[in-house]
N, CA, C, O and the ligand as a Tripos MOL2 file, in Angstrom:
@<TRIPOS>MOLECULE
protein
  225   223    57     0     0
PROTEIN
NO_CHARGES

@<TRIPOS>ATOM
      1 N           0.8700   -1.1860   -0.0490 N.3       1 MET1
      2 CA          0.0770    0.0410    0.0610 C.3       1 MET1
      3 C           0.7970    1.1690   -0.0470 C.2       1 MET1
      4 O           1.8090    1.2240    0.6520 O.2       1 MET1
      5 N           0.5170    2.1810   -0.8120 N.am      2 ALA2
      6 CA          1.3760    3.4260   -0.8610 C.3       2 ALA2
      7 C           1.2990    4.1760    0.3010 C.2       2 ALA2
      8 O           0.2450    4.1690    0.9380 O.2       2 ALA2
      9 N           2.2770    4.8400    0.6860 N.am      3 GLN3
     10 CA          2.2180    5.5550    1.9160 C.3       3 GLN3
     11 C           1.4320    6.9720    1.7510 C.2       3 GLN3
     12 O           1.7120    7.7330    0.8250 O.2       3 GLN3
     13 N           0.5790    7.2270    2.5690 N.am      4 GLN4
     14 CA         -0.2250    8.4370    2.5160 C.3       4 GLN4
     15 C           0.5380    9.5530    3.0020 C.2       4 GLN4
     16 O           1.1220    9.4370    4.0790 O.2       4 GLN4
     17 N           0.6040   10.5990    2.3550 N.am      5 LEU5
     18 CA          1.1780   11.8550    2.8210 C.3       5 LEU5
     19 C           0.1750   12.7470    3.4730 C.2       5 LEU5
     20 O          -0.7310   13.2840    2.8360 O.2       5 LEU5
     21 N           0.3590   12.8960    4.7800 N.am      6 ASP6
     22 CA         -0.6440   13.7590    5.5160 C.3       6 ASP6
     23 C           0.0080   15.2050    5.4340 C.2       6 ASP6
     24 O           0.9420   15.5450    6.1590 O.2       6 ASP6
     25 N          -0.5700   16.0120    4.4920 N.am      7 THR7
     26 CA          0.0180   17.3870    4.3540 C.3       7 THR7
     27 C          -1.0390   18.4320    5.0870 C.2       7 THR7
     28 O          -1.0470   19.6420    4.8600 O.2       7 THR7
     29 N          -1.8610   17.8040    5.9360 N.am      8 SER8
     30 CA         -2.8220   18.7500    6.5850 C.3       8 SER8
     31 C          -2.2300   19.7680    7.5020 C.2       8 SER8
     32 O          -2.7170   20.8810    7.7010 O.2       8 SER8
     33 N          -1.0450   19.2590    8.0930 N.am      9 LYS9
     34 CA         -0.4140   20.2710    9.0240 C.3       9 LYS9
     35 C           0.8930   20.8960    8.3920 C.2       9 LYS9
     36 O           1.6960   21.5570    9.0500 O.2       9 LYS9
     37 N           1.0060   20.6460    7.1890 N.am     10 GLY10
     38 CA          2.1250   21.3720    6.4720 C.3      10 GLY10
     39 C           3.4060   20.5730    6.3100 C.2      10 GLY10
     40 O           3.3450   19.3460    6.3840 O.2      10 GLY10
     41 N           4.5160   21.1650    6.1030 N.am     11 TRP11
     42 CA          5.6990   20.4570    5.7340 C.3      11 TRP11
     43 C           6.8600   20.8290    6.7530 C.2      11 TRP11
     44 O           6.8670   21.8580    7.4300 O.2      11 TRP11
     45 N           7.8230   19.8610    6.7650 N.am     12 CYS12
     46 CA          9.0130   20.1310    7.4780 C.3      12 CYS12
     47 C          10.0530   20.6930    6.5590 C.2      12 CYS12
     48 O           9.9410   20.5490    5.3410 O.2      12 CYS12
     49 N          11.1680   21.3950    7.1560 N.am     13 CYS13
     50 CA         12.1490   21.9380    6.2380 C.3      13 CYS13
     51 C          12.9020   20.8750    5.4780 C.2      13 CYS13
     52 O          13.5120   21.1640    4.4480 O.2      13 CYS13
     53 N          12.8730   19.7230    5.9360 N.am     14 ASP14
     54 CA         13.7430   18.6580    5.2360 C.3      14 ASP14
     55 C          13.0320   17.7180    4.2660 C.2      14 ASP14
     56 O          13.5110   16.6410    3.9120 O.2      14 ASP14
     57 N          11.8650   18.1980    3.8640 N.am     15 GLY15
     58 CA         11.0130   17.5430    2.7560 C.3      15 GLY15
     59 C          10.0670   16.4930    3.2370 C.2      15 GLY15
     60 O           9.2920   15.9220    2.4700 O.2      15 GLY15
     61 N          10.1430   16.2260    4.6160 N.am     16 ARG16
     62 CA          9.0130   15.3900    5.1580 C.3      16 ARG16
     63 C           7.7690   16.2570    5.4610 C.2      16 ARG16
     64 O           7.8040   17.4870    5.5080 O.2      16 ARG16
     65 N           6.6650   15.5030    5.6630 N.am     17 THR17
     66 CA          5.5220   16.3380    6.0900 C.3      17 THR17
     67 C           5.7220   16.7230    7.6910 C.2      17 THR17
     68 O           6.5250   16.1200    8.4040 O.2      17 THR17
     69 N           5.0330   17.6170    8.0760 N.am     18 TRP18
     70 CA          4.9610   18.0470    9.5210 C.3      18 TRP18
     71 C           4.6370   16.8690   10.2260 C.2      18 TRP18
     72 O           5.4170   16.5300   11.1150 O.2      18 TRP18
     73 N           3.5510   16.1170    9.9860 N.am     19 SER19
     74 CA          3.0760   14.9370   10.6640 C.3      19 SER19
     75 C           4.0800   13.8610   10.8710 C.2      19 SER19
     76 O           4.2150   13.2570   11.9350 O.2      19 SER19
     77 N           4.8400   13.6390    9.6980 N.am     20 GLU20
     78 CA          5.8240   12.4390    9.7480 C.3      20 GLU20
     79 C           6.9700   12.8140   10.7220 C.2      20 GLU20
     80 O           7.4400   11.9340   11.4430 O.2      20 GLU20
     81 N           7.4350   14.0760   10.7730 N.am     21 HIS21
     82 CA          8.4700   14.4100   11.6830 C.3      21 HIS21
     83 C           7.9300   14.4020   13.0470 C.2      21 HIS21
     84 O           8.5930   13.9050   13.9570 O.2      21 HIS21
     85 N           6.7010   14.9500   13.2670 N.am     22 ALA22
     86 CA          6.1150   14.8830   14.5910 C.3      22 ALA22
     87 C           5.9110   13.4440   15.0570 C.2      22 ALA22
     88 O           6.1560   13.1260   16.2210 O.2      22 ALA22
     89 N           5.5050   12.6550   14.2360 N.am     23 GLN23
     90 CA          5.2620   11.1440   14.6580 C.3      23 GLN23
     91 C           6.7430   10.6780   15.0580 C.2      23 GLN23
     92 O           6.8430   10.0770   16.1280 O.2      23 GLN23
     93 N           7.6690   10.8530   14.4570 N.am     24 GLU24
     94 CA          8.9330   10.3180   14.7320 C.3      24 GLU24
     95 C           9.7160   10.8980   15.8850 C.2      24 GLU24
     96 O          10.3230   10.2010   16.6990 O.2      24 GLU24
     97 N           9.6640   12.2760   15.9060 N.am     25 GLY25
     98 CA         10.3670   12.9090   16.9220 C.3      25 GLY25
     99 C           9.6320   13.5320   18.0820 C.2      25 GLY25
    100 O          10.1760   14.2830   18.8930 O.2      25 GLY25
    101 N           8.3550   13.1730   18.1130 N.am     26 GLY26
    102 CA          7.4440   13.7870   19.2440 C.3      26 GLY26
    103 C           6.8910   15.0660   18.7640 C.2      26 GLY26
    104 O           5.6920   15.2810   18.9450 O.2      26 GLY26
    105 N           7.6870   16.0040   18.1280 N.am     27 LYS27
    106 CA          7.2200   17.1990   17.4470 C.3      27 LYS27
    107 C           8.1060   17.6120   16.3100 C.2      27 LYS27
    108 O           9.2770   17.2330   16.2820 O.2      27 LYS27
    109 N           7.6290   18.3290   15.4260 N.am     28 CYS28
    110 CA          8.4290   18.7760   14.2570 C.3      28 CYS28
    111 C           9.2030   20.0460   14.5760 C.2      28 CYS28
    112 O           8.8170   20.8400   15.4340 O.2      28 CYS28
    113 N          10.3020   20.2110   13.8600 N.am     29 CYS29
    114 CA         11.1150   21.4940   14.0930 C.3      29 CYS29
    115 C          10.6110   22.6690   13.6530 C.2      29 CYS29
    116 O          11.0600   23.7400   14.0610 O.2      29 CYS29
    117 N           9.5100   22.5750   12.6700 N.am     30 GLN30
    118 CA          8.8520   23.7050   12.1860 C.3      30 GLN30
    119 C           7.4980   23.9190   12.7910 C.2      30 GLN30
    120 O           6.8800   23.0430   13.3970 O.2      30 GLN30
    121 N           7.0690   25.1680   12.5810 N.am     31 PRO31
    122 CA          5.7560   25.6090   13.1200 C.3      31 PRO31
    123 C           4.6830   24.7770   12.0570 C.2      31 PRO31
    124 O           4.9600   24.5130   10.8870 O.2      31 PRO31
    125 N           3.5250   24.4640   12.6770 N.am     32 GLN32
    126 CA          2.4410   23.9270   11.8560 C.3      32 GLN32
    127 C           2.0870   24.7270   10.6850 C.2      32 GLN32
    128 O           2.1460   25.9550   10.7280 O.2      32 GLN32
    129 N           1.7140   24.0700    9.6110 N.am     33 GLY33
    130 CA          1.1150   24.8010    8.4190 C.3      33 GLY33
    131 C           2.0410   25.4170    7.4630 C.2      33 GLY33
    132 O           1.6510   26.2470    6.6420 O.2      33 GLY33
    133 N           3.3030   25.0150    7.5560 N.am     34 LYS34
    134 CA          4.2610   25.5390    6.5910 C.3      34 LYS34
    135 C           3.9700   24.9780    5.0560 C.2      34 LYS34
    136 O           3.8580   23.7680    4.8610 O.2      34 LYS34
    137 N           3.8700   25.8420    4.0970 N.am     35 GLN35
    138 CA          3.6750   25.4430    2.8360 C.3      35 GLN35
    139 C           4.9600   25.0620    2.1340 C.2      35 GLN35
    140 O           6.0470   25.3930    2.6070 O.2      35 GLN35
    141 N           4.8510   24.3750    1.0200 N.am     36 ILE36
    142 CA          6.0930   23.9710    0.3090 C.3      36 ILE36
    143 C           6.9510   25.1250   -0.2000 C.2      36 ILE36
    144 O           8.1790   25.1140   -0.2900 O.2      36 ILE36
    145 N           6.1270   26.1240   -0.5200 N.am     37 ASP37
    146 CA          6.8420   27.4540   -0.9480 C.3      37 ASP37
    147 C           7.6870   28.1260    0.1460 C.2      37 ASP37
    148 O           8.6420   28.8630   -0.0990 O.2      37 ASP37
    149 N           7.2700   27.8200    1.3230 N.am     38 ASP38
    150 CA          8.0380   28.4230    2.5130 C.3      38 ASP38
    151 C           9.3550   27.6030    2.8100 C.2      38 ASP38
    152 O          10.1610   28.0850    3.6060 O.2      38 ASP38
    153 N           9.5790   26.5480    2.2860 N.am     39 LEU39
    154 CA         10.5990   25.6650    2.6210 C.3      39 LEU39
    155 C          11.8600   26.1070    1.9660 C.2      39 LEU39
    156 O          11.7640   26.7630    0.9280 O.2      39 LEU39
    157 N          13.0970   25.8050    2.4800 N.am     40 PRO40
    158 CA         14.2800   25.9550    1.7430 C.3      40 PRO40
    159 C          14.2930   25.2480    0.4300 C.2      40 PRO40
    160 O          13.5170   24.3130    0.2320 O.2      40 PRO40
    161 N          15.1270   25.6440   -0.4640 N.am     41 ALA41
    162 CA         15.1280   25.1270   -1.8100 C.3      41 ALA41
    163 C          15.2720   23.6380   -1.7460 C.2      41 ALA41
    164 O          14.5550   22.9770   -2.4970 O.2      41 ALA41
    165 N          16.1030   23.0300   -0.9500 N.am     42 ASP42
    166 CA         16.3860   21.5560   -0.8920 C.3      42 ASP42
    167 C          15.1420   20.9490   -0.3580 C.2      42 ASP42
    168 O          14.6820   19.9560   -0.9230 O.2      42 ASP42
    169 N          14.5720   21.4490    0.6600 N.am     43 GLY43
    170 CA         13.2230   20.8370    1.1780 C.3      43 GLY43
    171 C          12.1580   20.8330    0.1710 C.2      43 GLY43
    172 O          11.4560   19.8330    0.0160 O.2      43 GLY43
    173 N          11.9940   21.9590   -0.5590 N.am     44 GLN44
    174 CA         11.0640   22.1030   -1.5650 C.3      44 GLN44
    175 C          11.2480   21.0010   -2.5640 C.2      44 GLN44
    176 O          10.2210   20.4480   -2.9580 O.2      44 GLN44
    177 N          12.3140   20.6330   -2.9970 N.am     45 ARG45
    178 CA         12.5580   19.7600   -4.0820 C.3      45 ARG45
    179 C          12.2220   18.3100   -3.5530 C.2      45 ARG45
    180 O          11.6080   17.5450   -4.2960 O.2      45 ARG45
    181 N          12.5930   17.9270   -2.3370 N.am     46 LYS46
    182 CA         12.2880   16.7120   -1.7870 C.3      46 LYS46
    183 C          10.7350   16.5700   -1.5560 C.2      46 LYS46
    184 O          10.1360   15.5200   -1.7900 O.2      46 LYS46
    185 N          10.1660   17.6540   -1.1020 N.am     47 ALA47
    186 CA          8.7720   17.5640   -0.7110 C.3      47 ALA47
    187 C           7.9590   17.3680   -2.0960 C.2      47 ALA47
    188 O           7.0170   16.5770   -2.1290 O.2      47 ALA47
    189 N           8.3180   18.0580   -3.1620 N.am     48 ARG48
    190 CA          7.7170   17.9080   -4.4510 C.3      48 ARG48
    191 C           7.8430   16.5210   -5.0150 C.2      48 ARG48
    192 O           6.9170   15.9960   -5.6330 O.2      48 ARG48
    193 N           9.0240   15.9190   -4.7910 N.am     49 GLU49
    194 CA          9.3200   14.5510   -5.3510 C.3      49 GLU49
    195 C           8.3870   13.6160   -4.6180 C.2      49 GLU49
    196 O           7.8280   12.7120   -5.2390 O.2      49 GLU49
    197 N           8.2000   13.7910   -3.3510 N.am     50 ARG50
    198 CA          7.3540   12.8440   -2.5170 C.3      50 ARG50
    199 C           5.9310   12.9680   -2.8730 C.2      50 ARG50
    200 O           5.2170   11.9680   -2.9540 O.2      50 ARG50
    201 N           5.4540   14.2580   -3.1080 N.am     51 LEU51
    202 CA          4.1390   14.4980   -3.6250 C.3      51 LEU51
    203 C           3.8580   13.7410   -4.9780 C.2      51 LEU51
    204 O           2.8160   13.1200   -5.1840 O.2      51 LEU51
    205 N           4.8410   13.8490   -5.8330 N.am     52 ALA52
    206 CA          4.7520   13.2880   -7.0690 C.3      52 ALA52
    207 C           4.6110   11.7240   -7.0070 C.2      52 ALA52
    208 O           3.8240   11.1040   -7.7220 O.2      52 ALA52
    209 N           5.4550   11.1410   -6.0770 N.am     53 GLN53
    210 CA          5.4360    9.6940   -5.8280 C.3      53 GLN53
    211 C           4.1280    9.2570   -5.2250 C.2      53 GLN53
    212 O           3.6170    8.1720   -5.5000 O.2      53 GLN53
    213 N           3.6100   10.1150   -4.4110 N.am     54 ALA54
    214 CA          2.3700    9.7460   -3.5490 C.3      54 ALA54
    215 C           1.0930    9.7950   -4.4260 C.2      54 ALA54
    216 O           0.1090    9.0940   -4.1910 O.2      54 ALA54
    217 N           1.1780   10.6710   -5.4520 N.am     55 SER55
    218 CA         -0.0860   10.7280   -6.3610 C.3      55 SER55
    219 C          -0.0850    9.7780   -7.4870 C.2      55 SER55
    220 O          -1.0000    9.7600   -8.3100 O.2      55 SER55
    221 N           1.0590    8.8910   -7.5400 N.am     56 ARG56
    222 CA          1.1470    8.0120   -8.6730 C.3      56 ARG56
    223 C           0.0910    6.8280   -8.3930 C.2      56 ARG56
    224 O          -0.0490    5.9180   -9.2110 O.2      56 ARG56
    225 ZN         10.6470   18.8620   11.3020 Zn       57 ZN57
@<TRIPOS>BOND
     1     1     2 1
     2     2     3 1
     3     3     4 2
     4     3     5 am
     5     5     6 1
     6     6     7 1
     7     7     8 2
     8     7     9 am
     9     9    10 1
    10    10    11 1
    11    11    12 2
    12    11    13 am
    13    13    14 1
    14    14    15 1
    15    15    16 2
    16    15    17 am
    17    17    18 1
    18    18    19 1
    19    19    20 2
    20    19    21 am
    21    21    22 1
    22    22    23 1
    23    23    24 2
    24    23    25 am
    25    25    26 1
    26    26    27 1
    27    27    28 2
    28    27    29 am
    29    29    30 1
    30    30    31 1
    31    31    32 2
    32    31    33 am
    33    33    34 1
    34    34    35 1
    35    35    36 2
    36    35    37 am
    37    37    38 1
    38    38    39 1
    39    39    40 2
    40    39    41 am
    41    41    42 1
    42    42    43 1
    43    43    44 2
    44    43    45 am
    45    45    46 1
    46    46    47 1
    47    47    48 2
    48    47    49 am
    49    49    50 1
    50    50    51 1
    51    51    52 2
    52    51    53 am
    53    53    54 1
    54    54    55 1
    55    55    56 2
    56    55    57 am
    57    57    58 1
    58    58    59 1
    59    59    60 2
    60    59    61 am
    61    61    62 1
    62    62    63 1
    63    63    64 2
    64    63    65 am
    65    65    66 1
    66    66    67 1
    67    67    68 2
    68    67    69 am
    69    69    70 1
    70    70    71 1
    71    71    72 2
    72    71    73 am
    73    73    74 1
    74    74    75 1
    75    75    76 2
    76    75    77 am
    77    77    78 1
    78    78    79 1
    79    79    80 2
    80    79    81 am
    81    81    82 1
    82    82    83 1
    83    83    84 2
    84    83    85 am
    85    85    86 1
    86    86    87 1
    87    87    88 2
    88    87    89 am
    89    89    90 1
    90    90    91 1
    91    91    92 2
    92    91    93 am
    93    93    94 1
    94    94    95 1
    95    95    96 2
    96    95    97 am
    97    97    98 1
    98    98    99 1
    99    99   100 2
   100    99   101 am
   101   101   102 1
   102   102   103 1
   103   103   104 2
   104   103   105 am
   105   105   106 1
   106   106   107 1
   107   107   108 2
   108   107   109 am
   109   109   110 1
   110   110   111 1
   111   111   112 2
   112   111   113 am
   113   113   114 1
   114   114   115 1
   115   115   116 2
   116   115   117 am
   117   117   118 1
   118   118   119 1
   119   119   120 2
   120   119   121 am
   121   121   122 1
   122   122   123 1
   123   123   124 2
   124   123   125 am
   125   125   126 1
   126   126   127 1
   127   127   128 2
   128   127   129 am
   129   129   130 1
   130   130   131 1
   131   131   132 2
   132   131   133 am
   133   133   134 1
   134   134   135 1
   135   135   136 2
   136   135   137 am
   137   137   138 1
   138   138   139 1
   139   139   140 2
   140   139   141 am
   141   141   142 1
   142   142   143 1
   143   143   144 2
   144   143   145 am
   145   145   146 1
   146   146   147 1
   147   147   148 2
   148   147   149 am
   149   149   150 1
   150   150   151 1
   151   151   152 2
   152   151   153 am
   153   153   154 1
   154   154   155 1
   155   155   156 2
   156   155   157 am
   157   157   158 1
   158   158   159 1
   159   159   160 2
   160   159   161 am
   161   161   162 1
   162   162   163 1
   163   163   164 2
   164   163   165 am
   165   165   166 1
   166   166   167 1
   167   167   168 2
   168   167   169 am
   169   169   170 1
   170   170   171 1
   171   171   172 2
   172   171   173 am
   173   173   174 1
   174   174   175 1
   175   175   176 2
   176   175   177 am
   177   177   178 1
   178   178   179 1
   179   179   180 2
   180   179   181 am
   181   181   182 1
   182   182   183 1
   183   183   184 2
   184   183   185 am
   185   185   186 1
   186   186   187 1
   187   187   188 2
   188   187   189 am
   189   189   190 1
   190   190   191 1
   191   191   192 2
   192   191   193 am
   193   193   194 1
   194   194   195 1
   195   195   196 2
   196   195   197 am
   197   197   198 1
   198   198   199 1
   199   199   200 2
   200   199   201 am
   201   201   202 1
   202   202   203 1
   203   203   204 2
   204   203   205 am
   205   205   206 1
   206   206   207 1
   207   207   208 2
   208   207   209 am
   209   209   210 1
   210   210   211 1
   211   211   212 2
   212   211   213 am
   213   213   214 1
   214   214   215 1
   215   215   216 2
   216   215   217 am
   217   217   218 1
   218   218   219 1
   219   219   220 2
   220   219   221 am
   221   221   222 1
   222   222   223 1
   223   223   224 2
@<TRIPOS>SUBSTRUCTURE
     1 MET1         2 RESIDUE 1 A MET
     2 ALA2         6 RESIDUE 1 A ALA
     3 GLN3        10 RESIDUE 1 A GLN
     4 GLN4        14 RESIDUE 1 A GLN
     5 LEU5        18 RESIDUE 1 A LEU
     6 ASP6        22 RESIDUE 1 A ASP
     7 THR7        26 RESIDUE 1 A THR
     8 SER8        30 RESIDUE 1 A SER
     9 LYS9        34 RESIDUE 1 A LYS
    10 GLY10       38 RESIDUE 1 A GLY
    11 TRP11       42 RESIDUE 1 A TRP
    12 CYS12       46 RESIDUE 1 A CYS
    13 CYS13       50 RESIDUE 1 A CYS
    14 ASP14       54 RESIDUE 1 A ASP
    15 GLY15       58 RESIDUE 1 A GLY
    16 ARG16       62 RESIDUE 1 A ARG
    17 THR17       66 RESIDUE 1 A THR
    18 TRP18       70 RESIDUE 1 A TRP
    19 SER19       74 RESIDUE 1 A SER
    20 GLU20       78 RESIDUE 1 A GLU
    21 HIS21       82 RESIDUE 1 A HIS
    22 ALA22       86 RESIDUE 1 A ALA
    23 GLN23       90 RESIDUE 1 A GLN
    24 GLU24       94 RESIDUE 1 A GLU
    25 GLY25       98 RESIDUE 1 A GLY
    26 GLY26      102 RESIDUE 1 A GLY
    27 LYS27      106 RESIDUE 1 A LYS
    28 CYS28      110 RESIDUE 1 A CYS
    29 CYS29      114 RESIDUE 1 A CYS
    30 GLN30      118 RESIDUE 1 A GLN
    31 PRO31      122 RESIDUE 1 A PRO
    32 GLN32      126 RESIDUE 1 A GLN
    33 GLY33      130 RESIDUE 1 A GLY
    34 LYS34      134 RESIDUE 1 A LYS
    35 GLN35      138 RESIDUE 1 A GLN
    36 ILE36      142 RESIDUE 1 A ILE
    37 ASP37      146 RESIDUE 1 A ASP
    38 ASP38      150 RESIDUE 1 A ASP
    39 LEU39      154 RESIDUE 1 A LEU
    40 PRO40      158 RESIDUE 1 A PRO
    41 ALA41      162 RESIDUE 1 A ALA
    42 ASP42      166 RESIDUE 1 A ASP
    43 GLY43      170 RESIDUE 1 A GLY
    44 GLN44      174 RESIDUE 1 A GLN
    45 ARG45      178 RESIDUE 1 A ARG
    46 LYS46      182 RESIDUE 1 A LYS
    47 ALA47      186 RESIDUE 1 A ALA
    48 ARG48      190 RESIDUE 1 A ARG
    49 GLU49      194 RESIDUE 1 A GLU
    50 ARG50      198 RESIDUE 1 A ARG
    51 LEU51      202 RESIDUE 1 A LEU
    52 ALA52      206 RESIDUE 1 A ALA
    53 GLN53      210 RESIDUE 1 A GLN
    54 ALA54      214 RESIDUE 1 A ALA
    55 SER55      218 RESIDUE 1 A SER
    56 ARG56      222 RESIDUE 1 A ARG
    57 ZN57       225 GROUP 0 **** ****
């Protein structure tokens, strides 16, 4: 089963979703609700790659 990306809380700066980082580390290093456009260039690239894979 394909992994579901929960983007409802936004994104982490490293290209994961906020929820993923929060699940793993207790909380994310970013404030909730960060959009892809707000991420550093590297994070944006990874986030978009993951979105493309998730929508396949
Ligand atoms: Zn984080």
